[in-house]
C-alpha positions as a printed Julia matrix, in Angstrom:
447×3 Matrix{Float64}:
 151.21  89.13  132.36
 150.05  85.85  134.07
 148.03  83.62  132.4
 145.1   81.84  134.01
 143.54  78.87  133.38
 139.79  78.79  132.72
 139.29  75.93  135.43
 140.96  78.25  137.74
 138.27  81.13  137.5
 135.49  80.93  140.11
 132.76  81.43  137.14
 134.32  78.07  135.15
 134.25  76.28  138.72
 130.4   77.18  139.24
 129.64  76.02  135.82
 131.17  72.64  136.07
 128.99  71.91  138.91
 126.17  72.31  136.71
 124.15  69.18  135.7
 123.52  68.28  132.07
 120.81  66.98  129.88
 122.45  63.77  128.81
 121.23  64.37  125.26
 123.18  67.75  125.31
 126.36  66.39  123.69
 124.32  64.56  121.49
 122.04  67.29  120.08
 125.01  69.38  119.68
 126.84  67.44  117.57
 124.13  66.57  115.55
 124.7   69.64  113.8
 127.88  68.45  112.62
 126.73  65.01  111.75
 127.37  63.84  108.22
 129.64  66.36  107.09
 130.7   66.6   103.49
 133.91  65.36  101.95
 136.59  67.57  100.81
 136.61  66.61   96.8
 138.89  68.18   93.88
 138.56  67.37   90.13
 139.37  65.33   88.37
 137.54  62.91   90.73
 134.88  59.84   90.13
 131.96  59.07   92.92
 129.61  56.0    92.74
 126.5   56.45   94.99
 124.24  53.56   96.2
 120.88  53.58   98.07
 119.89  50.46   99.74
 116.14  49.94  100.75
 116.76  48.01  103.94
 114.08  49.06  106.05
 113.56  50.31  109.43
 114.75  47.72  111.78
 118.07  46.97  109.35
 120.35  49.66  111.02
 122.47  46.79  113.1
 122.83  44.89  109.93
 123.94  47.36  107.62
 126.37  48.56  110.16
 127.96  45.35  110.49
 128.14  44.91  106.82
 129.89  48.33  106.28
 132.07  47.28  109.43
 133.11  43.87  107.77
 134.56  45.72  104.85
 136.66  48.13  106.89
 138.02  44.88  108.61
 138.53  43.18  105.42
 140.62  46.16  104.05
 142.08  47.2   107.17
 140.63  50.47  108.15
 139.1   51.33  111.28
 135.25  50.37  111.38
 132.3   52.61  112.7
 131.4   52.66  115.97
 128.76  50.7   117.71
 125.86  52.87  117.77
 127.32  55.24  114.89
 124.8   55.86  111.79
 127.24  57.42  109.38
 131.16  56.86  108.82
 133.75  57.88  106.79
 136.89  55.79  105.97
 139.83  55.73  103.74
 140.07  52.11  102.2
 143.22  52.86  100.58
 142.53  52.59   96.83
 139.13  54.77   97.51
 138.17  56.81  100.08
 134.12  55.45  101.24
 131.42  56.91  103.64
 128.47  55.02  104.72
 125.19  56.79  106.6
 122.26  54.78  107.49
 119.36  56.79  107.71
 115.57  55.86  108.41
 114.75  53.03  106.0
 117.69  53.05  103.73
 121.65  52.92  104.03
 123.47  55.06  101.33
 127.08  54.27  100.41
 129.5   56.67   98.25
 132.5   56.02   97.11
 135.32  58.37   95.8
 138.22  57.9    93.58
 140.57  60.77   92.64
 141.1   60.97   88.59
 138.58  60.92   85.76
 139.2   60.11   81.87
 137.22  62.83   80.32
 136.93  60.99   76.9
 135.3   58.07   79.01
 134.13  59.69   82.28
 132.01  56.63   83.25
 134.4   53.63   81.94
 135.89  53.27   85.36
 133.48  53.64   88.17
 134.72  54.45   91.68
 132.81  51.48   92.9
 135.1   49.11   90.8
 137.66  49.5    93.89
 135.63  47.34   96.33
 135.06  43.56   96.29
 132.3   42.47   94.14
 131.14  39.54   96.88
 131.0   42.57   99.37
 128.45  44.51   96.91
 126.3   41.43   96.13
 125.81  40.59   99.81
 124.73  44.41  100.44
 121.89  44.08  102.65
 118.48  45.4   101.21
 117.54  46.35   97.7
 119.07  48.91   95.38
 116.67  51.96   94.66
 119.46  54.11   93.46
 122.58  53.58   92.1
 124.46  56.76   90.48
 127.71  57.19   88.93
 128.99  60.76   89.51
 132.39  62.41   87.05
 133.68  65.89   88.16
 136.25  67.19   85.44
 138.42  70.37   85.69
 137.15  73.63   83.37
 139.97  73.09   81.2
 138.74  69.77   79.82
 136.23  69.63   77.2
 132.64  68.52   78.56
 130.5   66.51   76.04
 127.21  65.22   77.81
 125.55  64.24   74.82
 128.25  61.49   74.44
 128.57  60.4    77.94
 124.55  59.86   78.27
 124.46  58.77   74.98
 121.2   60.79   74.35
 120.39  64.85   73.68
 118.14  64.62   76.36
 119.48  65.48   79.36
 119.11  69.03   81.91
 121.79  71.28   82.96
 122.83  74.04   84.73
 125.22  76.49   86.19
 125.23  75.91   90.2
 126.27  78.93   92.14
 126.56  77.28   95.51
 127.87  80.46   97.55
 125.24  83.27   98.33
 128.55  85.39   97.18
 128.95  84.21   94.11
 125.14  85.31   92.96
 124.09  87.86   90.77
 123.27  88.46   86.92
 126.98  88.3    86.26
 128.02  85.15   88.0
 128.52  82.27   85.79
 128.38  79.83   88.79
 131.13  78.14   90.28
 129.99  74.68   88.75
 127.61  73.17   85.9
 126.18  69.57   86.05
 124.27  67.63   84.12
 122.36  64.37   84.13
 119.48  62.51   82.07
 117.53  60.95   85.05
 117.98  57.34   83.41
 118.97  54.2    84.34
 121.59  53.33   81.76
 122.57  50.05   80.06
 125.1   49.48   83.16
 122.06  49.54   85.97
 123.62  52.76   87.13
 122.5   56.59   86.74
 124.87  59.16   85.58
 125.55  62.93   86.75
 128.63  64.76   85.03
 129.96  67.93   86.85
 132.3   70.55   85.68
 134.37  72.43   88.3
 134.67  75.96   87.26
 136.24  77.36   90.65
 135.13  75.33   93.49
 137.04  75.03   96.64
 137.72  71.38   98.32
 134.21  71.53  100.83
 132.32  73.25   98.3
 132.72  70.46   95.65
 131.6   68.26   98.87
 128.56  69.62   99.08
 127.83  70.13   95.49
 128.49  66.31   94.8
 126.26  65.7    98.56
 123.51  67.61   97.0
 123.47  66.06   93.55
 123.48  62.23   95.05
 120.89  63.65   97.91
 118.44  64.89   95.17
 118.41  61.71   93.1
 117.76  59.62   96.49
 115.6   61.86   97.97
 113.45  61.85   94.49
 113.58  58.11   94.21
 112.29  57.49   97.76
 109.27  60.48   97.15
 108.26  58.39   93.96
 108.17  55.04   95.77
 104.45  56.6    97.24
 103.38  56.72   93.49
 102.26  52.74   92.8
 100.81  52.42   96.17
  98.64  55.43   95.3
  97.9   53.65   92.01
  97.02  50.54   93.6
  94.9   52.19   96.1
  92.71  53.77   93.4
  91.02  50.63   92.36
  90.1   49.83   96.01
  89.0   52.96   96.58
  87.0   53.28   93.7
  85.18  49.94   94.47
  84.4   51.26   98.39
  83.13  54.64   97.07
  80.43  52.79   94.78
  79.48  50.56   97.45
  79.16  53.68   99.95
  76.88  55.34   97.36
  75.3   52.17   96.7
  74.67  51.88  100.61
  73.22  55.56  100.98
  70.71  54.55   98.3
  69.75  51.71  100.15
  69.35  53.59  103.03
  65.97  55.11  101.78
  64.59  52.27  101.06
  64.96  49.79  104.59
  61.71  48.61  106.19
  62.54  47.16  109.17
  65.4   46.31  111.85
  66.43  43.62  110.17
  67.35  45.99  106.93
  69.25  48.23  109.37
  71.09  45.73  110.91
  72.26  44.52  107.63
  73.18  47.85  106.23
  74.93  48.52  109.39
  76.98  45.14  109.17
  77.73  46.25  105.47
  79.06  49.86  106.37
  81.19  48.16  109.09
  82.95  46.45  106.48
  83.37  49.51  104.53
  84.64  51.3   107.08
  87.39  48.38  108.09
  88.13  48.27  104.2
  88.73  52.19  103.9
  90.95  51.97  107.24
  93.1   49.41  105.92
  93.63  50.99  102.7
  94.41  54.08  104.92
  97.08  51.76  107.04
  99.24  50.78  104.12
  99.42  54.31  102.09
  99.81  56.53  105.25
 103.12  55.84  105.71
 103.84  55.93  102.23
 102.46  59.27  101.56
 103.96  61.45  104.88
 107.44  59.85  103.84
 107.11  61.0   100.12
 105.57  64.37  101.37
 108.87  64.53  103.71
 111.02  63.57  100.69
 109.69  65.76   98.2
 110.29  69.1   100.75
 114.24  67.55  100.75
 114.48  67.31   97.12
 112.97  71.05   96.9
 115.53  72.18   99.88
 118.36  70.37   97.91
 117.83  72.03   94.55
 117.38  75.35   95.86
 120.63  74.97   97.62
 121.84  74.72   94.1
 121.36  78.35   93.56
 120.77  77.42   89.79
 121.43  79.54   86.74
 120.09  78.4    83.07
 122.41  76.86   80.28
 121.25  78.17   77.27
 118.62  75.4    75.24
 118.59  73.24   78.78
 116.18  72.54   81.34
 117.41  73.25   84.94
 116.89  70.36   87.75
 114.69  72.48   89.29
 112.45  72.92   86.18
 112.64  69.39   85.22
 111.96  68.1    88.7
 109.01  70.66   89.18
 107.47  68.88   86.04
 107.76  65.49   86.65
 107.74  64.84   90.64
 105.18  67.48   91.18
 102.33  65.33   89.36
 103.24  62.23   90.94
 103.06  63.88   94.48
  99.65  65.56   93.85
  98.36  62.17   92.63
  99.53  60.61   96.21
  97.7   63.77   97.81
  94.73  63.15   96.01
  94.39  59.82   96.55
  95.03  60.66  100.72
  92.2   63.25  100.33
  89.77  60.76   98.79
  90.77  57.91  101.65
  89.52  60.83  103.99
  86.33  61.78  102.13
  85.63  57.85  102.03
  86.18  57.63  105.6
  84.44  60.93  106.34
  81.3   59.35  103.97
  81.29  56.16  105.7
  81.26  57.47  108.95
  78.57  59.97  108.02
  76.53  57.31  107.17
  76.78  54.88  109.64
  75.53  57.55  112.01
  72.65  58.14  110.19
  71.99  55.01  110.23
  72.6   54.24  113.92
  70.37  57.48  114.73
  67.37  55.74  112.49
  68.0   52.33  114.49
  68.03  54.31  117.82
  64.86  56.34  116.72
  63.22  52.86  115.86
  64.41  51.34  119.07
  63.0   54.15  121.24
  59.66  54.16  119.31
  59.66  50.22  120.11
  60.55  50.92  123.67
  57.5   53.66  123.51
  55.22  51.31  122.48
  56.65  48.44  124.98
  55.93  50.98  127.38
  52.38  52.31  126.6
  51.8   48.75  126.86
  53.04  48.0   129.93
  51.0   51.22  131.25
  47.98  49.39  130.01
  48.75  45.92  131.75
  49.72  47.71  134.84
  46.3   49.88  134.73
  44.16  46.37  134.1
  46.33  44.74  137.1
  45.21  47.81  138.83
  41.65  47.17  137.97
  41.7   43.57  138.8
  43.68  43.79  141.85
  40.55  46.32  143.07
  38.37  43.91  141.99
  39.47  41.29  144.09
  40.35  43.35  146.75
  36.51  44.21  147.0
  35.55  40.49  146.57
  37.73  40.06  149.54
  36.53  42.67  151.45
  33.22  40.81  150.69
  34.36  37.25  151.47
  36.04  38.24  154.87
  33.14  40.36  155.86
  30.85  37.29  155.21
  33.16  34.84  157.08
  33.32  37.57  159.7
  29.8   37.8   159.86
  29.34  33.78  160.22
  31.68  34.09  163.26
  29.31  37.06  164.59
  26.44  34.56  164.22
  27.55  31.74  165.64
  28.74  34.05  168.88
  24.93  35.37  169.05
  23.92  31.72  168.89
  26.08  30.85  171.67
  25.03  33.77  173.79
  21.35  32.95  173.13
  21.91  29.35  174.31
  23.19  30.62  177.37
  19.76  32.71  177.62
  20.15  36.08  176.67
  17.13  37.38  174.8
  19.06  37.89  171.93
  18.05  37.81  168.01
  20.58  36.6   165.73
  19.3   37.69  162.91
  18.89  40.98  163.6
  22.34  41.05  165.68
  24.21  39.68  162.55
  22.34  42.32  160.46
  23.59  45.3   162.39
  27.28  43.8   162.32
  27.35  43.84  158.25
  27.79  47.46  157.84
  30.44  48.01  160.69
  32.57  44.52  159.69
  32.46  45.65  156.02
  34.11  49.12  157.03
  36.4   47.2   159.43
  37.85  44.56  157.15
  38.06  47.09  153.81
  40.06  49.5   156.65
  42.37  46.45  157.64
  43.42  45.9   153.85
  43.5   49.27  152.9
  46.07  50.01  155.84
  47.99  46.25  154.87
  48.48  47.17  151.44
  49.95  50.87  152.12
  52.37  49.01  154.4
  53.37  46.58  151.86
  53.12  48.87  149.03
  56.3   50.62  147.72
  58.1   53.31  149.85
């Protein structure tokens, strides 16, 4: 049977003519990003989470690339945000996240009697580690031993206070009789060497399952710490919120005792300062609180992925974290709610005060309008009076002209009585002058 290459098929040729979205390949590859390592017991791992900030991605990548170049390994691509490489004496994986970079070192072999005596991180150059950008938020040593080696968590942690669980990790293994593919223990503490510790027993994990389990365990520790970063922020905000809330309460009481616009203006300035203070508190906490919610959700998801079963006498990961981590997040949520309530109270107080000021201004404006109306009526009366006097004065002068005209006619020999003629002209002249002024006022008045 003749074989046909897909490019020869008409449909394939038609599909090749389609225009792809520029992010199609990148978004598809995102589903396969940050794959877990293939691991097998016995092995050791050391995990670091360096809080370097949102803008330090290029610096972190360059520092890791310098290590690769130093040890003759291929560096990460210029735009890469994760890279896994064999450094000869160990294998290492770097990942860049929003505000931190994580580094995990894997080494084969582990001393069951002293699982944390020779950690994997010891394979890296000390000077390179000392120059890592950022600040260490998480440092964790993990030891994975096979099931045939005795596990002594109390000796490994130096305490009887630790948690542990059976991990199924594979849904096909779930059920009442399932003993789990692995067991894990940790004490969630920083030991004298500055590192936390996790002990894992492999009870039938595949290499990819082991890699996923290790990745989930270190992510639980990382996201737990990142979520808790919000707690000091919340505690620092509480005194400022308390002072602002007391000031708002005092302002509300003062609002009932205001006596004039000067008092209103002073109180409005105080509320404006309180609003600025509340906005500043919210600005310093909102990012951290939002990040804490996201990290807390990731912790819950990673714990659920472990599919824990109980080891007799021990708290599971989920139980410990729900009792210790949830109250911290509840504190952050309570502070966030207080911030919203404070902003709402200030806004309401400001609105009421502005309404009060508006009403007072409207009353002032109404009084001013009444005063202006009264002045306008007075001016109108005065104008009418002036117009009356003007009619009389103009008539008087006009009658004088009439008298002079009559005197002239009588001098010409006409039998005219000047006094009688002037008297007869008084009424017509008054009407004529009044009508003329009235028409002139209408013409010059508003149209």
